[in-house]
C-alpha positions in Angstrom: 37.5 145.3 139.3 40.9 143.8 138.7 41.8 141.1 136.2 44.3 138.2 136.3 46.3 136.4 133.7 47.6 133.0 134.9 50.6 131.9 132.8 51.1 128.8 134.8 50.3 127.8 138.4 52.3 130.2 140.6 53.0 132.7 137.8 50.4 135.2 137.2 49.9 138.9 136.5 47.1 141.1 137.9 46.0 144.5 136.6 43.2 147.0 136.9 40.1 145.9 134.9 40.8 148.6 132.3 44.4 147.5 131.7 43.5 143.8 131.8 40.9 144.5 129.1 43.3 146.6 127.0 45.9 143.7 127.3 43.3 141.2 125.9 42.1 143.6 123.3 45.7 144.0 122.1 45.6 140.3 121.3 42.1 139.9 119.8 43.0 141.4 116.4 46.4 139.7 116.3 45.7 136.1 117.3 45.3 133.9 114.2 43.1 131.3 115.9 39.5 132.6 115.5 38.2 130.6 118.4 40.9 131.9 120.7 40.1 135.5 119.5 36.4 134.9 120.3 37.2 133.5 123.7 39.3 136.6 124.5 36.5 138.9 123.3 34.0 137.0 125.5 36.2 137.6 128.5 36.3 141.3 127.8 32.6 141.6 126.9 31.4 139.8 130.0 33.9 141.4 132.4 35.1 137.9 133.4 38.4 139.2 134.7 40.6 136.2 134.2 42.5 134.4 131.5 44.2 131.1 132.1 46.7 130.6 129.3 47.0 126.9 130.0 43.3 126.4 128.9 44.3 127.2 125.3 46.0 124.9 122.9 49.8 125.1 123.0 50.2 126.9 119.6 47.8 129.6 120.7 49.7 130.0 124.0 52.9 130.4 122.1 51.3 132.9 119.7 49.8 135.0 122.6 53.2 135.1 124.4 54.9 136.0 121.2 52.6 138.9 120.6 53.1 140.2 124.2 56.9 139.9 123.9 57.1 141.4 120.5 54.7 144.3 120.8 52.8 144.8 124.0 55.0 147.4 125.6 55.7 149.4 122.4 52.0 149.4 121.6 51.2 150.6 125.1 53.7 153.4 124.8 52.0 154.5 121.6 48.3 154.0 122.4 47.8 154.5 126.1 47.0 158.1 127.2 49.8 160.3 128.5 49.0 160.7 132.2 51.2 160.9 135.3 50.8 157.1 135.7 51.8 156.1 132.1 55.4 155.2 133.1 54.0 152.9 135.9 51.5 151.3 133.5 54.2 150.6 130.9 56.4 149.1 133.6 53.4 146.9 134.6 53.0 145.7 131.0 56.8 144.9 131.0 56.1 142.8 134.1 53.7 140.7 132.1 56.3 140.2 129.4 58.9 139.3 132.0 56.4 136.8 133.6 56.2 134.9 130.3 59.9 134.1 130.7 59.5 133.2 134.4 56.7 130.8 133.3 59.1 129.0 131.0 57.7 129.9 127.6 60.5 129.5 125.1 61.5 132.1 122.5 59.9 131.7 119.1 62.3 130.6 116.4 62.9 133.4 113.9 62.2 136.3 116.2 64.0 139.4 115.3 67.4 139.5 116.9 67.4 135.7 117.4 69.5 133.3 115.5 
């Protein structure tokens, strides 16, 4: 089963069920909003297979996007198993990060390397 993350209408990211769940699990311990973390956990636990970012409050959306931009790819490089497909999986995670820019999410003030 595949999963989909909709960043905005017309901008989405699909992945295998396992990578979709891993991408949400990456967020669960990092998101400061407890209700959002519970919602993400519910999606994983019930194999719901979709996350619509627009359904979350704007600050939560920005936090999620910030976590993906600041650590998703690096964490994937560290945590995902070394297989013949790992490079493709990491590129696919980068596609999600790139999609956050395509969806128009702004950079967060104070990000490292930003003025």
